[in-house]
C-alpha positions as semicolon CSV with decimal commas, in nm:
position;residue;x (nm);y (nm);z (nm)
1;M;0,940;2,782;2,684
2;S;0,929;2,704;2,325
3;L;0,806;2,431;2,126
4;H;0,951;2,254;1,792
5;F;0,761;2,053;1,606
6;S;0,857;1,784;1,318
7;N;0,754;1,476;1,149
8;G;0,893;1,185;0,959
9;T;0,981;0,827;0,882
10;G;1,125;0,685;1,191
11;L;1,215;0,343;1,327
12;L;1,113;0,143;1,662
13;Y;1,385;-0,107;1,818
14;D;1,327;-0,336;2,096
15;K;1,531;-0,132;2,350
16;D;1,750;-0,471;2,497
17;S;1,789;-0,659;2,151
18;D;1,812;-0,350;1,905
19;Q;1,591;-0,550;1,731
20;L;1,379;-0,354;1,471
21;I;0,990;-0,361;1,589
22;S;0,848;-0,144;1,320
23;Q;0,917;0,124;1,076
24;G;0,655;0,415;1,100
25;S;0,592;0,777;1,090
26;Y;0,594;0,992;1,321
27;Q;0,508;1,343;1,503
28;L;0,736;1,469;1,740
29;I;0,730;1,734;1,997
30;E;1,013;1,942;2,180
31;S;1,079;2,185;2,420
32;D;1,382;2,362;2,511
33;G;1,540;2,367;2,852
34;S;1,586;2,601;3,063
35;I;1,757;2,726;3,371
36;Y;1,412;2,523;3,584
37;T;1,328;2,247;3,331
38;R;1,470;2,040;3,191
39;K;1,479;1,955;2,790
40;R;1,146;1,741;2,713
41;W;1,039;1,547;2,421
42;W;0,733;1,342;2,282
43;G;0,460;1,220;2,033
44;Q;0,247;1,069;1,850
45;Y;0,355;0,752;1,647
46;I;0,196;0,519;1,354
47;S;0,278;0,216;1,278
48;D;0,102;-0,085;0,982
49;K;0,165;-0,299;1,272
50;E;0,048;-0,347;1,586
51;I;0,313;-0,318;1,874
52;K;0,173;-0,535;2,190
53;A;0,418;-0,387;2,428
54;S;0,233;-0,100;2,521
55;G;0,398;0,079;2,846
56;S;0,751;-0,042;2,727
57;I;1,109;0,094;2,709
58;F;1,183;0,124;2,301
59;L;1,428;0,300;2,083
60;L;1,318;0,562;1,866
61;Q;1,505;0,669;1,565
62;I;1,392;0,989;1,360
63;E;1,436;1,079;1,059
64;D;1,763;1,351;1,089
65;G;1,946;1,025;1,268
66;R;1,905;1,158;1,645
67;K;1,810;0,790;1,864
68;G;1,678;0,812;2,183
69;E;1,479;0,581;2,441
70;C;1,089;0,628;2,508
71;I;0,796;0,449;2,636
72;L;0,516;0,373;2,388
73;F;0,163;0,397;2,519
74;A;-0,120;0,277;2,300
75;G;-0,339;0,525;2,105
76;D;-0,723;0,528;1,976
77;E;-0,762;0,360;1,660
78;A;-0,962;0,470;1,377
79;N;-1,207;0,229;1,400
80;S;-1,136;-0,162;1,429
81;K;-1,095;-0,190;1,095
82;S;-0,830;0,036;1,047
83;T;-0,514;-0,084;0,918
84;R;-0,306;0,168;1,123
85;F;-0,171;0,176;1,489
86;F;-0,169;0,515;1,672
87;Y;0,058;0,529;1,957
88;H;0,151;0,801;2,219
89;F;0,556;0,801;2,313
90;N;0,708;0,978;2,600
91;G;1,096;1,022;2,586
92;R;1,334;0,928;2,827
93;G;1,657;1,142;2,909
94;K;1,829;1,312;2,575
95;L;1,753;1,288;2,151
96;G;2,064;1,253;2,016
97;N;2,274;1,169;1,779
98;S;2,315;0,824;1,734
99;K;2,703;0,706;1,715
């Protein structure tokens, strides 16, 4: 299994309403699928704005135009005065090209 790493600026949308929630930076890790496992993707999302619905399903669009559903979880902040908010995400299904 090989891993692929990428980063850039991403857009986070509410899955149900397609409303833009945040623009931030991401670090993405993707694993190759095999005959025994499916392809997976996960990573970290950093925003200047606090996102309240931790554990909810969002739509993440990354710099190359691919989109996918993900579950967002609150991460650790550097300190209580931090102006950036860190989140972890796990991809759900395919991370594919937008239409």
